[in-house]
C-alpha positions in Angstrom: 0.6 4.3 -27.1 -0.4 1.3 -25.2 -2.9 -1.2 -26.5 -6.3 -1.9 -25.8 -7.4 -4.3 -23.7 -11.0 -5.8 -24.5 -12.7 -7.4 -21.4 -14.0 -10.8 -23.2 -16.8 -10.8 -21.3 -18.5 -7.6 -22.4 -21.3 -8.4 -24.4 -20.7 -6.6 -27.4 -16.9 -9.1 -27.0 -18.9 -11.4 -26.2 -21.4 -11.6 -28.9 -19.4 -11.1 -32.0 -17.4 -14.2 -30.5 -20.6 -16.1 -30.1 -21.2 -15.3 -33.8 -17.8 -16.2 -34.6 -17.9 -19.8 -32.8 -20.5 -19.8 -35.4 -23.1 -19.3 -32.6 -21.8 -22.7 -31.1 -22.2 -22.7 -27.2 -20.0 -25.6 -26.7 -17.2 -24.4 -29.2 -17.0 -21.2 -28.0 -17.2 -22.1 -24.5 -13.6 -24.2 -24.8 -12.8 -20.9 -26.4 -13.0 -19.1 -23.6 -12.0 -22.5 -21.5 -14.8 -22.6 -19.0 -18.1 -24.7 -18.5 -20.8 -24.9 -20.3 -23.1 -23.6 -18.0 -21.1 -20.5 -17.5 -20.9 -20.2 -21.3 -25.1 -19.9 -21.4 -25.0 -17.6 -18.1 -22.6 -15.3 -19.4 -24.9 -15.2 -22.4 -28.1 -15.1 -20.5 -27.1 -12.4 -18.4 -25.2 -10.1 -21.5 -29.2 -10.9 -23.1 -27.4 -12.5 -25.7 -29.9 -14.9 -27.8 -29.3 -18.4 -28.2 -29.2 -20.6 -31.6 -31.5 -22.4 -32.5 -29.3 -25.6 -31.8 -28.4 -24.3 -28.7 -31.7 -22.9 -27.5 -33.0 -26.9 -28.3 -29.8 -27.9 -26.1 -29.7 -25.6 -23.3 -32.9 -23.2 -23.4 -34.9 -24.1 -19.5 -31.3 -23.6 -18.6 -30.8 -19.9 -20.2 -34.2 -18.7 -19.5 -34.0 -20.3 -15.9 -31.1 -17.9 -15.1 -32.4 -14.7 -17.1 -35.7 -15.0 -14.7 -32.9 -15.0 -11.7 -30.8 -12.4 -13.1 -34.1 -10.7 -13.8 -35.1 -10.9 -10.1 -32.3 -9.8 -8.6 -31.9 -6.9 -10.3 
């Protein structure tokens, strides 16, 4: 039996990992080894709500990414 591969950018996996990272974008971006901006983009594109603290820090960028993704759909 082959081990199952998991796509870390799958919405369910991403949300679970965000929870594991204590809903902290900075910690999750280190875990994923990507830029903060890209991590916020992934969360926005997958409609994963930010924690209150991350909303204060990255909320305007998160909302702009969501608007962009909705207008391009």
